C-alpha positions as CSV (number, residue, x, y, z in Angstrom):
1,M,68.7,119.5,79.5
2,R,68.6,121.1,82.9
3,G,70.9,119.7,85.6
4,V,73.5,118.2,83.2
5,S,76.3,118.9,85.6
6,L,74.3,117.5,88.5
7,W,73.7,114.2,86.6
8,R,77.3,114.0,85.6
9,G,78.3,114.3,89.3
10,L,75.7,111.8,90.5
11,V,76.6,109.2,88.0
12,G,80.4,109.9,88.4
13,L,81.3,110.9,84.8
14,E,84.2,112.8,83.5
15,Q,85.1,113.8,79.9
16,T,81.5,112.8,79.0
17,A,78.5,114.6,77.7
18,I,75.0,113.7,78.8
19,E,72.4,113.8,76.1
20,D,69.3,112.6,78.0
21,V,68.1,110.8,81.1
22,E,65.0,108.6,81.1
23,L,63.4,106.2,83.5
24,E,62.3,103.0,81.8
25,P,58.7,101.8,82.7
26,V,58.3,98.8,85.0
27,A,57.7,95.7,82.9
28,A,56.4,92.3,83.8
29,G,58.9,90.7,86.3
30,R,61.4,93.5,85.8
31,A,61.8,96.7,87.7
32,G,62.3,100.0,85.8
33,A,65.9,101.2,85.2
34,L,67.4,104.6,85.0
35,V,69.1,105.0,81.6
36,V,71.6,107.9,81.0
37,H,72.3,108.5,77.3
38,V,75.9,109.7,77.0
39,R,78.7,110.3,74.5
40,P,82.4,111.0,74.9
41,M,83.6,114.5,74.6
42,A,85.1,115.4,71.2
43,R,88.7,115.0,72.3
44,R,88.0,111.5,73.7
45,R,86.4,110.1,70.6
46,G,88.0,108.0,67.9
47,R,90.6,106.4,70.2
48,C,91.7,102.8,70.4
49,G,90.1,101.0,73.3
50,V,93.5,99.4,74.2
51,C,96.2,102.0,73.7
52,R,93.9,105.0,73.5
53,R,95.7,106.5,70.5
54,R,93.6,108.4,68.0
55,C,92.7,106.2,65.1
56,P,90.6,106.4,61.9
57,G,87.1,105.1,62.2
58,Y,86.1,101.7,60.9
59,D,82.4,101.3,61.3
60,D,79.5,101.8,63.7
61,G,80.0,98.5,65.4
62,A,77.0,96.7,66.9
63,G,75.1,99.9,67.5
64,R,74.3,101.3,70.9
65,R,75.2,99.4,74.1
66,R,74.8,99.8,77.8
67,W,77.2,99.8,80.8
68,R,76.0,99.1,84.3
69,S,76.6,102.1,86.6
70,L,76.2,102.6,90.4
71,D,72.6,102.4,91.5
72,Q,70.8,105.7,92.2
73,G,69.2,104.8,95.5
74,T,67.2,101.6,94.8
75,T,67.1,102.2,91.0
76,V,69.4,100.2,88.7
77,T,71.3,102.7,86.5
78,F,72.8,102.2,83.0
79,L,74.8,104.3,80.7
80,E,73.9,104.0,77.1
81,A,76.0,105.2,74.1
82,D,77.1,104.3,70.6
83,A,79.9,101.8,70.4
84,P,81.8,102.5,67.1
85,R,84.9,100.6,66.1
86,V,88.3,102.1,65.0
87,D,91.2,100.7,63.0
88,C,94.3,100.8,65.2
89,A,97.7,100.3,63.6
90,E,98.9,98.2,66.5
91,H,95.7,96.4,67.7
92,G,93.6,96.2,64.6
93,V,89.9,96.8,64.6
94,V,88.7,97.3,68.1
95,V,85.8,99.1,69.9
96,A,86.6,102.7,70.4
97,H,87.6,103.9,73.9
98,V,85.0,105.4,76.3
99,P,86.1,107.4,79.3
100,W,83.6,105.9,81.7
101,A,84.6,102.2,81.5
102,R,87.5,99.9,80.8
103,H,87.9,98.3,77.4
104,G,85.8,95.2,77.1
105,A,84.0,95.8,80.4
106,G,80.3,96.0,80.9
107,H,80.5,98.1,84.0
108,T,81.7,101.7,84.7
109,H,84.9,102.6,86.5
110,A,82.9,103.6,89.6
111,F,81.0,100.4,89.6
112,D,84.2,98.3,89.3
113,Q,85.9,100.3,92.0
114,Q,83.1,99.9,94.5
115,V,82.8,96.1,93.8
116,A,86.5,95.7,94.3
117,W,86.5,97.7,97.6
118,L,83.6,95.5,98.9
119,A,85.2,92.3,97.8
120,V,88.3,93.1,99.8
121,R,86.4,94.1,103.0
122,T,83.1,92.1,103.0
123,S,81.7,88.7,102.5
124,K,80.9,87.1,99.2
125,S,77.1,87.2,99.8
126,A,77.2,90.8,100.9
127,V,78.9,91.9,97.7
128,C,76.6,90.0,95.4
129,E,73.4,91.1,97.2
130,L,74.4,94.8,97.6
131,M,75.7,95.3,94.0
132,R,73.1,92.9,92.4
133,V,75.7,90.9,90.4
134,A,76.8,87.3,90.2
135,W,79.9,86.1,92.0
136,R,81.7,85.3,88.7
137,T,81.0,88.9,87.7
138,V,82.8,90.0,90.8
139,G,85.8,87.8,89.8
140,A,86.0,89.4,86.4
141,I,85.8,92.9,88.0
142,I,88.6,92.1,90.5
143,E,90.8,90.9,87.6
144,R,90.3,94.2,85.7
145,V,90.9,96.4,88.8
146,W,94.1,94.5,89.7
147,A,95.3,94.7,86.1
148,D,95.0,98.5,86.3
149,F,96.9,98.6,89.7
150,D,99.6,96.3,88.3
151,A,100.1,98.5,85.3
152,A,100.4,101.6,87.3
153,V,102.7,100.4,90.1
154,D,106.0,98.7,90.0
155,R,105.5,96.2,92.8
156,L,108.8,94.5,92.3
157,A,110.9,97.6,92.8
158,G,113.3,97.6,95.8
159,L,113.2,93.9,96.5
160,R,116.1,92.7,98.7
161,R,114.9,89.9,100.9
162,I,112.2,87.6,99.7
163,G,110.4,84.5,101.0
164,V,109.1,81.8,98.6
165,D,106.5,79.2,99.4
166,E,103.5,77.4,97.9
167,V,99.9,77.2,99.2
168,S,97.2,74.7,98.2
169,Y,93.6,75.4,97.2
170,K,90.8,73.4,95.6
171,R,91.0,70.9,98.4
172,G,94.8,70.4,98.0
173,Q,94.5,69.6,94.3
174,K,96.0,72.8,93.0
175,F,98.7,75.2,94.2
176,L,99.7,78.8,94.1
177,M,103.4,79.9,94.2
178,V,103.7,83.0,96.3
179,V,106.6,85.5,96.9
180,V,106.6,87.8,99.9
181,D,108.8,90.8,100.6
182,H,110.4,90.3,104.1
183,D,111.0,94.0,104.6
184,T,107.3,95.0,104.1
185,G,105.5,91.7,104.7
186,R,103.6,92.2,101.5
187,L,102.7,89.7,98.8
188,V,104.5,90.8,95.7
189,W,103.9,88.0,93.3
190,A,101.6,84.9,92.9
191,A,101.1,82.4,90.1
192,E,99.4,79.1,89.6
193,G,101.6,76.0,89.9
194,R,104.5,74.9,92.1
195,T,107.2,73.9,89.6
196,K,110.6,75.2,88.7
197,A,109.1,76.7,85.5
198,T,106.6,78.7,87.7
199,L,109.3,80.1,89.9
200,R,111.5,81.0,86.9
201,R,108.7,83.1,85.6
202,F,109.0,85.3,88.7
203,F,112.7,85.8,88.2
204,D,112.2,86.4,84.5
205,L,109.7,89.2,85.4
206,L,112.2,90.5,87.9
207,G,115.0,90.8,85.4
208,E,118.8,90.2,85.7
209,D,119.5,93.6,87.3
210,R,117.0,93.2,90.0
211,C,117.9,89.6,90.6
212,A,121.4,90.8,91.3
213,Q,120.0,93.0,94.0
214,I,118.4,90.2,96.0
215,T,120.4,89.5,99.1
216,H,118.4,86.8,100.9
217,V,116.0,84.1,99.8
218,S,114.1,82.0,102.4
219,A,112.1,78.9,101.7
220,D,110.8,75.8,103.3
221,G,113.8,73.7,102.4
222,A,112.4,72.4,99.1
223,G,115.3,71.4,96.9
224,W,113.8,72.7,93.6
225,I,113.2,76.2,95.1
226,T,116.9,76.3,96.3
227,E,118.1,75.1,92.9
228,V,116.2,77.9,91.0
229,A,117.3,80.5,93.6
230,A,120.9,79.5,93.2
231,E,120.6,79.6,89.4
232,R,119.0,83.1,89.2
233,C,120.4,84.7,92.4
234,P,123.8,83.1,93.0
235,Q,124.9,86.0,95.3
236,A,121.9,85.7,97.6
237,V,122.0,84.0,101.0
238,R,119.6,81.1,101.0
239,C,117.9,80.4,104.3
240,A,115.9,77.4,105.4
241,D,112.9,78.3,107.5
242,P,113.3,77.2,111.1
243,F,109.6,76.4,111.5
244,H,109.8,73.8,108.7
245,V,113.0,72.3,110.1
246,V,111.4,71.8,113.4
247,K,108.3,70.4,111.5
248,W,110.6,67.8,110.0
249,A,111.6,66.8,113.5
250,N,108.0,66.6,114.6
251,E,107.1,64.4,111.7
252,A,110.0,62.1,112.6
253,L,108.8,62.0,116.2
254,S,105.3,61.1,115.0
255,R,106.6,58.2,113.0
256,V,108.5,56.9,116.1
257,R,105.3,57.3,118.2
258,I,103.1,55.5,115.6
259,D,105.7,52.6,115.4
260,A,105.6,52.3,119.2
261,W,101.8,52.3,119.2
262,N,101.6,49.6,116.5
263,E,104.1,47.5,118.5
264,A,101.9,47.8,121.6
265,R,98.8,46.9,119.6
266,A,100.5,43.8,118.1
267,L,101.5,42.8,121.7
268,A,97.9,43.3,122.9
269,R,96.5,41.0,120.2
270,T,98.7,38.1,121.6
271,E,97.6,38.7,125.2
272,P,94.7,36.6,126.6
273,R,91.7,38.6,127.8
274,L,91.2,38.6,131.6
275,A,87.6,38.5,132.7
276,G,86.5,41.2,135.1
277,W,83.4,42.3,136.9
278,A,80.0,42.6,135.1
279,G,81.3,41.0,131.9
280,H,84.1,43.6,131.4
281,H,87.6,42.6,130.5
282,Q,90.5,43.8,132.6
283,P,93.1,45.9,130.7
284,T,96.2,44.0,129.8
285,P,99.6,45.6,129.8
286,G,99.7,45.7,126.0
287,R,96.3,47.3,125.7
288,D,97.0,49.8,128.4
289,R,100.3,50.8,126.8
290,A,98.6,51.2,123.4
291,R,95.9,53.4,124.9
292,K,98.4,55.7,126.7
293,L,100.6,56.0,123.6
294,K,97.6,56.9,121.4
295,G,96.9,59.9,123.7
296,S,100.5,61.1,123.9
297,R,100.7,63.1,120.7
298,F,100.2,66.6,122.1
299,A,102.5,65.9,125.1
300,L,105.3,65.1,122.7
301,W,104.6,67.9,120.3
302,K,104.1,70.8,122.6
303,N,107.0,72.9,124.0
304,P,107.9,71.9,127.6
305,E,106.9,75.3,129.0
306,N,103.4,74.9,127.6
307,L,102.7,71.4,129.0
308,T,99.8,70.9,131.3
309,D,100.2,68.8,134.5
310,K,98.5,65.8,132.9
311,Q,100.8,66.1,129.8
312,Q,103.9,66.3,132.1
313,T,102.8,63.2,133.8
314,K,102.3,61.5,130.4
315,L,105.8,62.6,129.4
316,A,107.3,61.2,132.6
317,W,105.5,57.9,131.9
318,I,107.1,57.8,128.4
319,A,110.5,58.4,129.8
320,T,110.3,55.3,132.0
321,S,108.3,53.0,129.7
322,D,109.7,53.7,126.2
323,P,113.3,55.0,126.2
324,R,113.4,55.0,122.4
325,L,110.4,57.3,122.0
326,Y,111.7,59.5,124.8
327,R,115.1,59.7,123.0
328,A,113.3,60.9,119.9
329,Y,111.5,63.5,121.9
330,L,114.8,64.8,123.3
331,L,116.2,64.9,119.8
332,K,113.3,67.0,118.7
333,E,113.6,69.4,121.6
334,G,117.4,69.7,121.1
335,L,116.9,70.7,117.5
336,R,114.3,73.3,118.4
337,L,116.5,74.9,121.1
338,I,119.4,75.3,118.5
339,F,117.3,78.0,116.8
340,R,117.2,80.0,120.0
341,M,121.0,80.2,120.2
342,P,123.3,82.9,118.9
343,H,125.0,82.0,115.6
344,D,128.4,81.3,117.2
345,E,126.9,78.9,119.7
346,A,124.5,77.3,117.2
347,V,127.3,76.1,114.8
348,P,128.9,73.6,117.3
349,A,125.5,72.8,118.8
350,L,124.2,71.7,115.4
351,D,127.3,69.6,114.8
352,R,126.7,67.8,118.1
353,W,123.1,67.3,117.4
354,I,123.9,65.7,114.0
355,S,126.4,63.4,115.7
356,W,123.8,62.4,118.3
357,A,121.1,61.8,115.7
358,R,123.4,59.6,113.6
359,R,124.1,57.2,116.5
360,C,120.7,57.4,118.2
361,R,119.5,54.0,116.7
362,V,116.1,55.6,115.8
363,P,115.8,55.2,112.0
364,A,113.5,58.3,111.5
365,F,116.0,60.6,113.2
366,V,118.9,59.0,111.3
367,D,117.2,59.9,108.1
368,L,116.5,63.4,109.5
369,A,120.2,63.8,110.3
370,R,121.0,63.2,106.6
371,R,118.4,65.8,105.6
372,I,119.8,68.3,108.1
373,V,123.3,67.8,106.8
374,N,122.0,68.6,103.2
375,H,120.5,71.9,104.5
376,K,123.1,72.7,107.1
377,D,124.4,75.9,105.5
378,Q,120.8,77.2,104.9
379,I,119.8,76.5,108.5
380,L,122.9,78.3,109.9
381,A,122.2,81.2,107.5
382,A,118.7,81.5,108.9
383,I,120.0,81.6,112.4
384,E,122.7,84.1,111.6
385,H,120.4,86.5,109.7
386,G,117.3,85.9,111.9
387,L,115.3,85.1,108.8
388,S,112.3,82.8,108.7
389,N,109.3,82.2,106.5
390,G,107.0,83.5,109.2
391,P,105.7,86.4,107.0
392,V,105.2,84.0,104.1
393,E,103.2,81.6,106.3
394,S,101.1,84.5,107.5
395,V,100.3,85.4,103.9
396,N,99.5,81.7,103.2
397,T,97.1,81.5,106.0
398,K,95.2,84.6,104.7
399,I,95.2,83.2,101.2
400,R,93.6,80.0,102.5
401,L,90.9,82.1,104.0
402,L,90.5,84.0,100.7
403,T,90.2,80.6,98.8
404,R,87.0,80.0,100.8
405,V,85.7,83.5,99.8
406,A,86.8,83.0,96.2
407,F,85.1,79.6,95.9
408,G,83.2,79.7,92.6
409,F,85.6,81.7,90.6
410,K,86.2,80.2,87.2
411,S,90.0,80.4,87.2
412,A,92.9,81.1,89.5
413,H,93.4,84.5,88.1
414,A,90.5,86.0,90.0
415,L,91.8,84.4,93.2
416,I,95.3,85.8,92.6
417,A,93.9,89.2,91.9
418,L,91.8,89.1,95.1
419,A,94.9,88.0,97.1
420,M,97.0,90.8,95.6
421,L,94.4,93.4,96.3
422,N,94.1,92.2,99.9
423,L,97.8,91.5,100.7
424,G,99.8,93.4,98.2
425,G,99.4,96.8,99.8
426,Y,97.3,98.3,97.0
427,Q,93.8,98.0,98.4
428,P,91.2,99.7,96.2
429,S,89.4,102.8,97.4
430,L,85.8,103.8,97.1
431,P,84.8,105.9,94.0
432,R,85.6,109.6,94.7
433,P,82.8,112.1,94.5
434,I,83.0,114.6,91.6
435,L,79.8,116.6,92.5
436,T,80.7,120.2,93.3
437,H,78.8,123.1,94.8
438,R,78.9,124.9,91.5
439,S,76.9,122.0,90.0
440,V,74.3,122.3,92.7
441,R,73.9,126.0,92.3
442,R,73.5,125.6,88.6
443,V,70.4,123.4,89.2
444,E,69.0,125.8,91.8
445,I,69.2,128.7,89.3
């Protein structure tokens, strides 16, 4: 057949012989397809589809089958070939290896590569419409592409400082455990679940020698993460993320504010209503206090340097009308400022803050003081080494965006593969062209 080399380059085939090319006629409700009849070169035949070792033949399998290839213009293209089975000593009876597709796949390498590239860079609808495949097919392709990347690259090599956290998906019903390399900011591992057993799987994969090379482990202060890290990496410095520690203080402050608001509402229910003009009731002190406290959340949460004039006025009103709530606000700000101090100044400052919180007569901050004492060493280690879970939280935010893109995948494996391809530093590339000038000249002759 004329133009064999040209067709091989157009379809993106290597180590493959082309027997024939035909255009199927247009049928009712179905457009015609371009079918390229191929076979592996002699040295590629009779190999196990899993390990690719040469094996004795078993039978002819289910006969000829097709693999979806990249479209030629607007025409859907398939590769068609025999699919014999071989008897592998290790894997048993399996379909023989073909050089143009992965084992068990219904698409060629070039098709998988382009779908993975599009899935990383474009929207869900764009991938499905451009490639003319279902979204679940995209998920299966992403898993195959990531499996090849994972087998070819040792992504856990050279880990020294890691951050551990969990991120929710499926409307908060399920969780992924993620591990990020602080030195590169890359996602290095992810798995479904948020238990000790899940985290132990990461350290089992890492191995004892590499666990001994870990110098720092940062987390959000969860006790079970600290316990597993201490068990597997006893030499590593364990750091509590400053963002989460300040978040604990904000949660305690919110409880104090809600308690003050509920007290004001209870007082308002006991006050008589005062008639005003046009049938309106004049605001009573209790109702006015409840209304102002309800709108004070952002004034209490924001950093002082970011407050608007209206929020500063609100904060000044709280200082004069509710000393307990204002004391809670000062405790939150005092804890936040400790993380801006050098380590030698932060140590006595944290001790003073704990002493202040213990005797502040605000139950939420008394409980927070106990929690801070339990994590004191980790908090000071985070200040000393300047380590936080910021890179991990950044990865979590991107994974939450990917969960919206990955909605409809059958399992979490496709979501994890998509996250690793996006955030693991191994983004797929487009299929490389193999058409040469020599092939073109051969057609012209």
